[in-house]
N, C-alpha and C positions, 0 to 999 in steps of 0.2 A: 456592443454586449458586455456590460463586465459582471462579473464574479468576485464574491466575496469570499476572504480568507476564510479558515474556520480555527477554531477553539474551544481545546474541548480532549477529554482522555481518554483513548481506547484502542484494541489492537484486532487483528484476525489473521488468521488463520489465510497463506495463499499454497495452496496445493494443486495439482494437475494431473489431468491427462481422459481419454478419450471423446466418445462420438458427436456427432452431430446429425438431431434429424430432422423432417421436415416440419414447419411450425409457423404459429402466425395467427393472429386474429381472435380471440373467442369465440371458439364458433361454438353455434349454441344452437340446440336439432329442435324439433319442429313441438317437443316435450318440453320446451324449456330449460331442458338438461345444460350445465357451461362446462365447456373443458377447454383449459387452457394449456398455454408450456410456459418451464419456467425454466430457466438457462443459471447456473450459479459454476462456482472454479473449486467443489469440495468434491474429487474424486475416490478418493478412498479413504477407510479408515472412521472414527466417528465422527467429523463432520459431515460426509456424504451419509451415516447414518443419520444423524441429527436433521437434515434436512429431507430425508424417507419418512422418516417418522413425526414430522413438524405435519411436509403437509398430507401424511397419510389423519393427524388428528385436525386439521382443516377440513377435511375433507369427511370425516366423520360428523363434525358441528354442522357443516351446509349438504345435505343429502341433496345430489344433484347436481353436485361438482365436483369437477375431477383434473388433477393436476397430470401432467406428462412432464415429468423431472429430464431434465439432460445435463449430466457432466463434463464441461466444458476444460480443455488444461487452460491452467493461467494465463503461459506464453501464446495459445491463438486465443483466448477470449476474444481480446478486443477487434481484431482483424475478423472472426465470422461474426461478430455481433455488429460491426458495420456491413459486412458485406449482406447479412441479414436484413437492416434495417435499408439499405440502398433501394433491394431488390423488392420493399415492399412486404416481406415475408417474416418479420419479426417476431420474435418471441413476446409473449405478453407479459410476463416479468423477467426480468434480468438485470443483471450486475452491472451496479453507475459506479464508478469513481469519482466524480463532477467535478469541478472547475469546470478549466478550460473543455474538456473532451465532453462533458455532460452538458457545456454549451452551444457548441457545435449540432447536436443532437438534439438540442431545443428550437436554435435556428433553421431546426430542417422540420419544423411540424412534425418529430417523431416521437415525442416521450408525452405521458399526461403531467396535465398538471394538478398537484395533490395539494395545495394551500388549502383550501375549506373541506380536506376530506382524513383530514388527522384525525385520531381518533383523541378523546379529552385528555383519557389518561397518558397516552404516548405523549402530548401535549406537555402535562404535570411531570413527564419524570425524564426525557431526554431534554435536555437546554436546549434553548435556542442557535447557543455557540456549535451543536451537533451539526444542525441540519442547514449551518450557512455554507457548506461547499455543496449542495444542492440547492443553492436558493441563486434564481436568476433573474436579477432585473422583480425583485423583493416576492419570487411564488417562487414554493419551493416544487421540483421535478423528481426528488429520491428521497427513499426514508435511509437513515445511518444505523444501518448495524454496530458499526465499530469504527472508530480512528483510531488510526496507527502512527503513534509517533515512533522516527527513526535512533539508530544509535547504535553505538558498538557492543555486540554481543562476545561474551567469554567465557573460556570454563575455568573453574577455581584450580580444577587440578592440574591441566598444562602448565598455567599463572605460578604456581606453588613449584612445578617439577623444573622451572626451567627460574624457579629463584625472585619473579618478581612481586616484589613486596609492596609498592605503591600504585592505584589506580592514577590514570594519566590524565590530566587535565590541560594539558598542553600540547602542539601537535610538535613539539621538539621530544617531548617526555613522552608522547607514545611513538616516536622514532628509537626513543630507546629501547622502551618495551618490543618492540620485532626486532631489534637488532638482539640482543636478550633471549628472543623465543628462538630466533634462527641459528643463536650460539649452544644451545640448547638440542639444535637437530629438528625443530619444531617449525613448521609454515607459518610465520606469522598471522597471516590474515588471507581468510578466504576469499576470494574475489566470482563471481560468477557472470563474466564479459562476454562469454559467447551472445547472451539475451542484453546486454546491451544495459538496462535500464540498470543495474547493480554498476557496475562500473560508472555510470550517471551519477548516484546517487555521492559519490565522493567529491565531483563536481558542485552538485547542491548543496550542500554541505559546506564547503569551501566558501562559498557565496554568501550561505548565512553569515557565517564568522566574518567577510569581510564586508559587505555588502550596510550603510546604513538599514533601518528598518521598513521603512518608509519608500527605499528603493527596490529594498528585496519582495515587500508587498503588493510594488505598482509593477511587479513582472509583467503580467497582463495587459499592460497598455506598450509590450513589446518596443520599450527603450533600454536599448544595450551602453548607451553611453558612457556610462559611470564607467568611470576606470578599476569599481570592484570586480565586476564581470572579468576584465583581463587575467587581475591581481589570482582570483580564483582559478583559472585555468594555469595561471603560473606558480601557484602554491601544491594543487595536483602533481602538477608535471616535476615538480623539485622531491612531492611525497615519493611520486611512483620512481624518480632517479634511486633512491633507498632500498629499492628489491623486497617492499612489504608483502608481497602478495603469492602468492601459491604459484608452483612451476603450471605452465601451462593458462593461467589465466585466461587468457583471451579464448581460448577454447574450453573454457569449462563452463557448463552452464547452471544456470542459478538451485533451481529443486529437481527434486523427483527421481534422484538415486544417489547412491551413496558416494557416486563420483564429482555430486553437485557441488555448489561451494558450501548450502548448506549439511549437505552431505559429509562433509569434511571436515564441518564442525559438531554434527552428530555424533563421529564414528572418531574425537580426537586426532583430527588429520591435520587442522589447523587451529591456531588459538583464537581466531576472531575471526569475525565479521560481519560489516555495517550493512543492517539491514532495518526494513518497519517491525513493528511489534506484533508482527503475525508469523516472526520467526520460531518463538517459542514450540507452537504446534507446525511448522513445519520440519524442526529439527526431528518432534516428538516422534514421527510416522519415520523418518529415516532411522532409527537407535533401530536394535538387534530386538529390544523386547517393546517397539513402537509406545514406548512409554518419553519422559520428556526427562530432559537429561537431570536428575538431579542436583546438577552442581554449574546451572548455565547461568549468567548475571549477566546484568547489562551497566553502563555507562554514560554520557551523554558525552557527544561529540565535543571534540579536545576545540580549547580556544586558541584564535589561530593572533601571534603576536602583531598588534599594530591594528587589527581586525577594527572594525566600525558596527561589525554587528555587537548582537546583544551574546555576550558568551552562554544565558543561559536558554536563550532562546532555543524550542523545537523547531521540527519540518515533521511532517507526514501527510498522509492520505488518508481518503475516507470510504471505505469497502459497505457500500448501500445497494440497495434495489430501483428501480421504480418500472414503470407500466411503460409499456408501446401504446400508441395514440389510441389502438384501435381494442384495446384490452377492453371484457366487460367491466363492470363496476366489483367484479368479488375477486379484480384483480388488488386492487385497495384495499378491501378488505382482506386479502391474504397478509399484504403488507401491515396490517394495524395488529394483526393475530401475532406474529412472529414477533412483532416490537412490545411485546407484554412483558410481565418481571416474571412472569413463570417462562416464556420463550427465549425471553432474554440469558437468564440463567440458564438453561439447558443450552445454549449457543457460547454461552460464557464456557461455560465448562467443555464442550466438544471439542472448541477449538483453541482451550488453554490463551484465552483473553478476555478481557475487559471490556463487560456489554455498552451499548450506550445509552442504555436504562439505566439510570444510575439508582434506581430501587434495587438494581440483580446487580450492585457491582461488590456486594455482601460475598460473594462465592471468589472472587479473587484471592489467591493465595499465595501463587506461583513468587519466588522472590526476586525476579526479573521484573516479573509483572508491577511486584509493588516499586521498587526503584523507578520504573517507568511511571507510575502515578506520582512518587512526591517529585521529580522530576517534574513532571507536568501542572502539579498547582504549585510551583514556584515556576513556572516559565511566566516572561511577560510578554510573550505570543508564540503562538505556535503557528508555521508559514503551510502551505498547501508546496508537495513534492512540483517541483518546476516544470515536470513534462504536464501534470492534472494539471496547472494553473495556463499553461501555455497552448493548449490546445493538441490535438493530434498532430497538423503541421509541422508546425515551429517544435514539439515536445520531440517529434524524433528526429527529427536534424538534428539538434543540441545532443541528445542521446548516441546518434550516430559520429559526433565530430568529436567530442570527447572520446569515444570506444582508438577513433582515427588517432587523436594522439596517445595515448597510451603503446595506439601499436605503432608509433614513429612515424607517422602519415600526416602530422600537423602539429598547431602547437597551441597556444594560449589565444593567439591574435587569430587562428582560424576557427576557433570555436565561436569568437562574437560573429565572426564574418559568416560564419554557417546563423547565425541567431538573423542576422539582419538580412542577411537570404531569403530565409524560411519569411520573415517578417513581412518582406516586401513584397512577398506572392500572392499572402495572403491567406 
C-alpha cells in the first residue's frame, strides 16, 4: 500500500497529559440522539480550551449530538490509540498523523473513507496537497488541521548574548554556532532524547540533505541500500561528537515541563532546538507567563557538504483527524465544521500555528511562523517525517536505533541494519 508525500505549509502545537475513558462507536439512543468520543493531544491552555469551545459550538448547532472529549498526552497518543483500535473500542474522532501509520490503520479496516464527504468549501480552501498525507490508494482517510515543517528554533537574545552574528546555513557553520554558545556558558541545543523521536529528527534531516529526492521520497518502499542512509548516520555521529546537546539529553523528555527540551528553550536554558512547527505553541505553554517567546525565531536545517539532497527541501508532518470505521455520519460533519475558515482561524490563534485552510492563514503574524511559510513557499518539496512515512513498526525500529547510536551502543551501519531487519519482518 503506497502513501503519498505532502507539500504544504502549516504547523500545530503538540502538548500533552491526561487520562483515558471508555470510548467507541457512535452510541445512538432510541430517541435518535448521537454520542461520540473525541481524542486529541492538547491538554492544557488555549489549545484545550479551543477544542472545548469548538465542540460546544458544534453541539449547539446540532441538537441531539454530544461529544465526550478526552485529552491524551502526546507521547501516549499513538500507543493508546493503537490499543483502542485493536480492541474494537476506538474513539469516533481521533488524532491521525498520516503516512504509513495511517496506512496500517486503513489496511486493518479501522478508519472511515472521507473521500466523497469533504465539504465543498473545505475542498476549495484546503489545497489538495494538504490532504496527501491522509491519502491512501487515492482515497482520503483524514482531515488535515495543520502541516508541520521542521527546522531549527532559536532565541535571538541568547544568540546576541553569545555574539552569534550570522544564522548558520551549513552544518560546519552550525558547529561554529554551538561552539560559540558553549563558550558563552549557554547549552547550545536542547534535545529530548528520552522520547526518541526528537533525537531521530536529527537523523531524518541529515538523510534529507544526503539523499537524492527520489530516494528519500521512496523510503516507504523500504529499500535502504543507497549509501545516503549510512552517510546520514555518519553525519549525525560526527555532529554528536562535538557535544552540542544539553547535559543529560538522553534522559530529557521532549515536552510538558520546564526541564523538557522545549522547556529549556522556553526558559532560555538552551539556545536552539530542532523541532516541528508546533514548537511555538509548546514553548508558549512552558514560559512563566504562558505567552509565546517574543524573540523565538526559525531557520531551516543547514546544508550538508557533498549531500545529494536539495538544501531548500523541508520535512515535516501533518496533524489531522480521522473517523473510526464505526463512527456515525456526525463524525464527518464535525471534521468539516472544524475545517471552516472561522474555526481554522481560531485553531491558528489557539495553537500559535498556520492552519491548513489557506483562507484562514491571514491570522498568522508570529515571526517564526512567517519564516516557516517563506521557506515553504520556496521549498522544492516537503517530505513526511520518516517514522510516519515508514509506518509504526519500521519507524519505531529506526527511532530506537538512532537513540542507541547516540548512547554509544551502535553506529551508522547499525541504523541501516535495524531498518532492514524491521522491513523484513513486515
